[in-house]
BADOPA-5828 format. One line per 2 residues: number of its first residue (from 0); their letters; for each residue x, y, z of C-alpha. Coordinates in nm, 3 decimals, decimal comma. Layout:
N
NUM	a	X Y Z ~ ...;
END
This chain:
436
0	me	9,478 7,730 7,123 ~ 9,508 7,921 6,840;
2	yi	9,628 8,273 6,773 ~ 9,446 8,450 6,468;
4	kk	9,631 8,755 6,572 ~ 9,955 8,742 6,770;
6	ar	10,152 9,014 6,976 ~ 10,432 9,192 6,790;
8	ks	10,552 9,290 7,114 ~ 10,572 9,166 7,455;
10	ae	10,466 9,437 7,788 ~ 10,838 9,344 7,917;
12	dh	10,922 9,542 8,218 ~ 11,245 9,789 8,171;
14	ga	11,248 9,841 8,514 ~ 11,612 9,846 8,516;
16	ei	11,703 10,141 8,291 ~ 11,408 10,335 8,457;
18	sk	11,576 10,256 8,783 ~ 11,899 10,387 8,656;
20	tv	11,667 10,754 8,644 ~ 11,447 10,709 8,956;
22	ap	11,726 10,587 9,206 ~ 11,912 10,898 9,190;
24	ml	11,639 11,135 9,205 ~ 11,518 10,928 9,526;
26	dd	11,843 10,986 9,669 ~ 11,834 11,348 9,594;
28	ir	11,532 11,431 9,767 ~ 11,592 11,194 10,042;
30	ar	11,942 11,460 10,111 ~ 11,798 11,781 10,012;
32	ge	11,430 11,760 10,053 ~ 11,213 12,007 9,930;
34	la	11,504 12,204 9,775 ~ 11,550 11,900 9,572;
36	ir	11,157 11,843 9,515 ~ 11,121 12,272 9,378;
38	em	11,402 12,200 9,134 ~ 11,257 11,883 9,004;
40	aa	10,933 12,046 8,941 ~ 11,074 12,344 8,759;
42	kf	11,236 12,126 8,556 ~ 10,965 11,892 8,436;
44	dg	10,651 12,046 8,480 ~ 10,798 12,443 8,468;
46	ws	10,633 12,492 8,782 ~ 10,770 12,762 9,020;
48	ge	10,464 12,830 9,220 ~ 10,349 12,664 9,563;
50	fv	10,265 12,335 9,616 ~ 9,997 12,337 9,896;
52	lr	9,705 12,410 9,713 ~ 9,550 12,694 9,899;
54	en	9,189 12,683 10,030 ~ 9,122 12,992 9,813;
56	kk	9,258 12,841 9,518 ~ 9,107 12,558 9,575;
58	qh	8,758 12,699 9,608 ~ 8,829 12,893 9,280;
60	li	8,898 12,599 9,081 ~ 8,567 12,377 9,229;
62	aa	8,359 12,687 9,108 ~ 8,466 12,627 8,755;
64	vp	8,387 12,238 8,766 ~ 8,044 12,249 8,550;
66	eq	7,752 12,181 8,773 ~ 7,691 11,839 8,565;
68	vr	8,018 11,730 8,619 ~ 7,992 11,778 8,985;
70	ad	7,703 11,604 8,934 ~ 7,839 11,276 8,800;
72	ir	8,144 11,310 9,017 ~ 7,938 11,307 9,351;
74	fa	7,727 10,960 9,181 ~ 8,090 10,769 9,111;
76	ye	8,208 10,913 9,463 ~ 7,897 10,750 9,655;
78	qv	7,897 10,447 9,454 ~ 8,251 10,373 9,530;
80	rs	8,270 10,491 9,849 ~ 7,956 10,310 9,972;
82	fa	8,118 9,964 9,802 ~ 8,446 10,070 10,022;
84	lr	8,221 10,082 10,363 ~ 8,103 9,749 10,275;
86	qr	8,443 9,579 10,245 ~ 8,573 9,777 10,561;
88	es	8,273 9,601 10,744 ~ 8,336 9,279 10,596;
90	ir	8,677 9,257 10,832 ~ 8,633 9,307 11,177;
92	df	8,777 9,272 11,561 ~ 8,718 8,951 11,717;
94	ev	8,838 8,805 12,041 ~ 8,873 8,433 12,173;
96	ns	8,940 8,221 12,413 ~ 9,072 7,938 12,263;
98	fp	9,213 7,782 12,542 ~ 9,112 7,754 12,946;
100	gv	9,295 8,090 13,015 ~ 9,404 8,217 12,692;
102	rl	9,274 8,520 12,510 ~ 9,377 8,549 12,157;
104	gq	9,227 8,873 11,917 ~ 9,282 9,104 11,635;
106	rv	9,275 9,473 11,583 ~ 9,208 9,604 11,263;
108	lp	9,382 9,931 11,279 ~ 9,412 10,221 10,985;
110	md	9,722 10,355 10,828 ~ 9,798 10,687 10,996;
112	va	9,843 10,852 10,672 ~ 9,782 10,771 10,304;
114	gc	9,956 10,895 10,003 ~ 9,716 10,935 9,692;
116	yv	9,886 10,988 9,343 ~ 9,601 11,084 9,049;
118	pg	9,813 11,071 8,743 ~ 9,770 11,389 8,508;
120	gr	9,910 11,382 8,140 ~ 9,688 11,303 7,856;
122	fa	9,368 11,269 8,097 ~ 9,241 11,433 8,404;
124	ha	9,197 11,143 8,640 ~ 8,905 11,286 8,865;
126	cs	8,805 10,910 8,899 ~ 9,130 10,818 9,005;
128	ai	9,105 11,069 9,278 ~ 8,800 10,867 9,402;
130	ms	8,907 10,554 9,430 ~ 9,224 10,589 9,597;
132	va	9,143 10,905 9,823 ~ 8,762 10,774 9,889;
134	ta	8,847 10,416 9,973 ~ 9,115 10,550 10,212;
136	ka	8,881 10,749 10,401 ~ 8,657 10,457 10,358;
138	ag	8,909 10,218 10,590 ~ 8,945 10,505 10,863;
140	vp	9,266 10,660 10,756 ~ 9,270 11,012 10,949;
142	fv	9,504 11,199 10,705 ~ 9,501 11,167 10,345;
144	va	9,764 11,355 10,112 ~ 9,683 11,364 9,732;
146	cs	9,881 11,464 9,472 ~ 9,835 11,545 9,115;
148	pp	10,039 11,702 8,829 ~ 9,963 12,092 8,751;
150	rg	9,826 12,110 8,382 ~ 9,949 12,528 8,335;
152	es	9,895 12,689 8,625 ~ 9,687 12,501 8,806;
154	id	9,580 12,094 8,890 ~ 9,301 11,985 8,664;
156	pa	8,966 12,167 8,819 ~ 8,782 11,837 8,792;
158	va	9,034 11,656 8,953 ~ 9,048 11,902 9,238;
160	fa	8,679 11,895 9,301 ~ 8,695 11,532 9,337;
162	md	8,999 11,501 9,584 ~ 8,824 11,794 9,810;
164	la	8,487 11,550 9,792 ~ 8,651 11,244 9,860;
166	ga	8,816 11,400 10,156 ~ 9,189 11,438 10,054;
168	dv	9,331 11,640 10,398 ~ 9,604 11,805 10,208;
170	il	9,624 11,867 9,821 ~ 9,956 11,885 9,649;
172	el	10,009 12,058 9,268 ~ 10,289 11,816 9,214;
174	gg	10,342 11,539 9,005 ~ 10,592 11,241 8,892;
176	vq	10,898 11,109 9,100 ~ 10,920 11,373 9,308;
178	av	10,509 11,386 9,383 ~ 10,547 11,022 9,552;
180	aa	10,888 11,120 9,716 ~ 10,751 11,427 9,889;
182	ma	10,423 11,205 10,043 ~ 10,648 10,917 10,150;
184	yg	10,900 11,126 10,289 ~ 10,639 11,354 10,459;
186	lf	10,753 11,679 10,269 ~ 10,512 12,017 10,264;
188	tg	10,316 11,821 10,499 ~ 10,566 11,688 10,750;
190	rp	10,333 11,366 10,762 ~ 10,544 11,070 10,596;
192	an	10,284 10,837 10,443 ~ 10,274 10,484 10,585;
194	il	10,153 10,393 10,198 ~ 10,120 10,525 9,876;
196	vg	9,851 10,447 9,633 ~ 9,760 10,556 9,315;
198	pg	9,827 10,442 8,908 ~ 10,090 10,661 8,745;
200	na	10,363 10,620 8,457 ~ 10,664 10,386 8,422;
202	yv	10,882 10,597 8,650 ~ 10,597 10,674 8,957;
204	ae	10,557 10,312 8,927 ~ 10,942 10,235 8,990;
206	ak	10,961 10,522 9,232 ~ 10,691 10,357 9,427;
208	al	10,859 10,034 9,407 ~ 11,193 10,167 9,501;
210	la	11,045 10,353 9,793 ~ 10,815 10,033 9,920;
212	gs	11,152 9,798 9,882 ~ 11,372 10,085 10,119;
214	ga	11,120 10,040 10,367 ~ 11,043 10,384 10,352;
216	cg	10,614 10,286 10,320 ~ 10,392 10,019 10,194;
218	id	10,213 10,030 9,833 ~ 9,929 9,933 9,674;
220	vy	10,051 9,792 9,363 ~ 10,293 9,775 9,116;
222	ag	10,097 9,889 8,781 ~ 10,215 9,873 8,455;
224	pt	10,035 9,949 8,112 ~ 9,658 9,879 8,122;
226	es	9,512 9,559 8,019 ~ 9,224 9,426 7,921;
228	ai	9,095 9,108 7,824 ~ 8,750 8,983 7,713;
230	ia	8,621 8,639 7,681 ~ 8,309 8,575 7,427;
232	dq	8,124 8,301 7,300 ~ 7,893 8,256 6,970;
234	na	7,643 8,472 7,133 ~ 7,877 8,753 7,169;
236	dp	7,811 9,080 6,957 ~ 8,105 9,143 6,751;
238	mt	8,081 9,528 6,752 ~ 8,033 9,558 7,112;
240	va	8,324 9,333 7,125 ~ 8,553 9,545 6,909;
242	vd	8,448 9,915 7,087 ~ 8,514 9,764 7,448;
244	lv	8,843 9,622 7,282 ~ 8,969 9,990 7,144;
246	sq	8,805 10,172 7,451 ~ 9,079 10,015 7,632;
248	ae	9,383 10,035 7,402 ~ 9,349 10,443 7,448;
250	hg	9,514 10,433 7,778 ~ 9,806 10,429 7,590;
252	pd	10,023 10,269 7,313 ~ 10,154 9,983 7,521;
254	sp	9,830 9,898 7,664 ~ 9,744 9,518 7,606;
256	vw	9,398 9,417 7,447 ~ 9,278 9,071 7,420;
258	lf	9,027 8,853 7,292 ~ 9,000 8,485 7,398;
260	td	8,696 8,310 7,243 ~ 8,623 7,975 7,110;
262	yr	8,430 8,098 6,814 ~ 8,604 8,144 6,519;
264	el	8,379 8,308 6,288 ~ 8,385 8,576 6,591;
266	ad	8,719 8,629 6,636 ~ 8,764 8,688 6,210;
268	qv	8,453 8,909 6,224 ~ 8,599 9,120 6,536;
270	ld	8,960 9,086 6,335 ~ 8,739 9,266 6,039;
272	ll	8,585 9,513 6,225 ~ 8,882 9,647 6,495;
274	pr	9,050 9,884 6,210 ~ 8,735 10,063 6,168;
276	vi	8,667 10,118 6,502 ~ 8,992 10,257 6,565;
278	ad	8,971 10,514 6,282 ~ 8,650 10,615 6,395;
280	mp	8,828 10,706 6,709 ~ 8,916 11,103 6,735;
282	vp	9,284 11,077 6,787 ~ 9,381 10,688 6,638;
284	dv	9,713 10,655 6,648 ~ 9,721 10,546 7,014;
286	pr	9,479 10,244 7,029 ~ 9,609 10,152 6,667;
288	ta	9,916 10,120 6,783 ~ 9,849 9,900 7,107;
290	ws	9,652 9,697 6,861 ~ 9,915 9,647 6,615;
292	dy	10,205 9,579 6,904 ~ 10,001 9,435 7,167;
294	ge	9,688 9,341 7,113 ~ 9,600 8,941 7,059;
296	ii	9,271 8,679 6,948 ~ 9,306 8,363 7,063;
298	lc	9,078 8,081 6,961 ~ 9,025 7,805 7,241;
300	ad	8,861 7,473 7,214 ~ 8,622 7,491 7,461;
302	rd	8,540 7,694 7,767 ~ 8,752 7,504 8,026;
304	el	9,091 7,586 7,785 ~ 8,930 7,950 7,750;
306	cr	8,966 7,956 8,130 ~ 9,325 7,786 8,143;
308	vc	9,448 8,083 7,895 ~ 9,253 8,366 8,088;
310	da	9,368 8,272 8,428 ~ 9,758 8,230 8,249;
312	ya	9,727 8,586 8,126 ~ 9,593 8,698 8,456;
314	pe	9,417 9,033 8,257 ~ 9,337 9,358 8,487;
316	hv	9,024 9,387 8,339 ~ 8,850 9,072 8,220;
318	qv	8,526 9,089 8,040 ~ 8,286 8,782 7,994;
320	ma	8,058 8,794 7,705 ~ 7,959 8,422 7,724;
322	ed	7,683 8,193 7,849 ~ 7,615 8,079 8,190;
324	ld	7,792 8,372 8,337 ~ 7,798 8,218 8,699;
326	ww	8,027 7,949 8,582 ~ 8,269 8,192 8,461;
328	ld	8,236 8,382 8,801 ~ 8,309 8,037 8,970;
330	nl	8,586 7,924 8,756 ~ 8,760 8,196 8,663;
332	rs	9,049 8,251 8,949 ~ 9,298 8,524 8,831;
334	yg	9,182 8,848 8,737 ~ 9,197 9,227 8,897;
336	sl	8,851 9,295 8,800 ~ 8,545 9,106 8,637;
338	fl	8,261 9,226 8,445 ~ 8,010 8,991 8,350;
340	ge	7,741 9,004 8,083 ~ 7,735 9,279 7,808;
342	gs	7,602 9,524 7,998 ~ 7,932 9,558 8,211;
344	sv	8,198 9,743 8,067 ~ 8,554 9,816 8,220;
346	ah	8,433 10,161 8,167 ~ 8,195 10,120 8,415;
348	gd	8,417 10,040 8,654 ~ 8,679 10,286 8,549;
350	kc	8,439 10,553 8,632 ~ 8,165 10,498 8,859;
352	sg	8,016 10,112 8,941 ~ 8,151 10,135 9,256;
354	tn	8,427 9,856 9,242 ~ 8,790 9,999 9,247;
356	hi	9,004 10,074 8,929 ~ 9,302 10,066 9,064;
358	lp	9,415 9,698 8,987 ~ 9,703 9,467 8,956;
360	tr	9,899 9,438 8,605 ~ 10,197 9,199 8,422;
362	ka	10,008 8,835 8,591 ~ 9,987 9,014 8,953;
364	ar	9,658 8,910 8,967 ~ 9,782 8,550 9,017;
366	hs	9,873 8,671 9,384 ~ 9,698 9,001 9,448;
368	gg	9,431 9,177 9,424 ~ 9,342 9,550 9,346;
370	ls	9,359 9,859 9,579 ~ 9,080 9,822 9,846;
372	vh	9,006 9,919 10,228 ~ 9,223 9,616 10,332;
374	kf	9,526 9,784 10,159 ~ 9,470 10,067 10,402;
376	lk	9,466 9,841 10,725 ~ 9,663 9,664 10,941;
378	is	9,570 9,338 11,114 ~ 9,733 9,382 11,468;
380	ty	9,720 9,049 11,711 ~ 9,705 9,001 12,101;
382	qe	9,717 8,787 12,369 ~ 9,694 8,736 12,713;
384	id	9,800 8,383 12,849 ~ 9,720 8,337 13,251;
386	ra	9,937 8,160 13,525 ~ 9,742 7,862 13,485;
388	an	9,782 7,803 13,114 ~ 10,117 7,860 13,122;
390	kq	10,163 7,518 13,250 ~ 10,060 7,382 12,924;
392	fs	10,168 7,652 12,726 ~ 10,521 7,736 12,871;
394	av	10,611 7,368 12,838 ~ 10,545 7,303 12,490;
396	as	10,704 7,632 12,371 ~ 11,009 7,529 12,604;
398	rl	11,000 7,224 12,409 ~ 10,995 7,303 12,075;
400	sr	11,219 7,618 12,102 ~ 11,509 7,352 12,208;
402	ve	11,376 7,161 11,906 ~ 11,452 7,445 11,716;
404	gm	11,830 7,556 11,886 ~ 11,691 7,826 12,049;
406	eg	11,815 7,820 12,399 ~ 11,698 8,185 12,495;
408	ha	11,312 8,102 12,387 ~ 11,304 7,848 12,628;
410	rs	11,454 7,988 12,920 ~ 11,217 8,225 12,880;
412	cd	10,967 7,976 12,927 ~ 11,151 7,786 13,177;
414	wr	11,154 8,070 13,394 ~ 10,772 8,139 13,383;
416	lr	10,728 7,738 13,474 ~ 10,958 7,807 13,756;
418	kf	10,775 8,133 13,884 ~ 10,410 8,027 13,812;
420	cp	10,428 7,658 13,907 ~ 10,662 7,583 14,199;
422	ge	10,730 7,264 14,299 ~ 10,656 7,085 13,986;
424	nw	10,948 6,874 13,876 ~ 11,054 7,008 13,565;
426	df	11,293 6,861 13,318 ~ 11,417 7,132 13,109;
428	hv	11,745 6,931 12,977 ~ 11,990 7,191 12,968;
430	hn	12,070 7,308 13,308 ~ 12,048 7,702 13,362;
432	nl	12,162 7,887 13,659 ~ 11,828 8,090 13,688;
434	dg	11,699 7,919 14,019 ~ 11,580 8,186 14,270;
END
């Protein structure tokens, strides 16, 4: 493997520094509750209004959304919801008689409360609202709280429409660390969230991680800067590759974009095209910085090496513009979401194709998938062992308990053997005084 262009910086985690800011904020919110939230909202967002979006204000915001925008959001919602419902159907309750007298089963239970964070800042992330809220509702979560930072006098109207369409039960005009903490602790709603989901800046991500670490709630993924990789062979169009790399670099100045190819001529052409494509952007500084600092082009010997390199990077998004797409589908193992063929842009997944765009970053795709209905579900098991089956199961469990040195566990099973199978000669090895 050869670097045609190597990143000048690494997307290293500055979590320790950020944690020094976030941890005291969470402590303050835990101690002072809504009063601390109000002070932080005034300080960071200049917001002194109500936090719970009232119905009349929500309808006013929705009325301001152009009909074509509403139609497009509805289209995206239907695709995402449809895919999420199919995911939900793929995991079911079941029950099995695994042994005579033994009944085992699992129940698939939705979380009681989900908190969905929808970032603000440079962009109005209406599609993120759909990805989180609609997926939670498809999983069967009965109460969903959605938060987004206010932009001026309100949250963005398109975001409000998307949240409402997707089924948010409460919408909070609130952003940042204070927003995720409010959802985790149930402030303004009285309903603490079982799980927090949704992307955000480094402070939001750190707050989610600290809240999960404290046991306050679960989270979806630790969301770092957006990452995108393209695998391309000699048949790929250099301009398509360049345009798609730049399209993802606009996320932020620290968003890595990578090209993995086995065709040197393509690598050279893309390297030549990128500055021109970036210069044509309305705001070129962000993608220019991302490409300069974090962008890479890696030349590989063959497609097997391309797979190894890509899996080592474990990108959030992977586009494949190469022959034999099913081979790549069968052989690539570590990615957040896969986009096969020139017709499949990451932008489609980000906006409306139906798969979820809240995905693992920083190599977390080696061990975790992205947001799905499964994140909002608990798999709870149950068992029933009748008296006759206890003759086998209590005897085995008793012996294994003593192998492990757990005498109390063993006696729990010994008692059942005496109670359910009187008259049997049980050798418990260790004397106890429970004979009745």
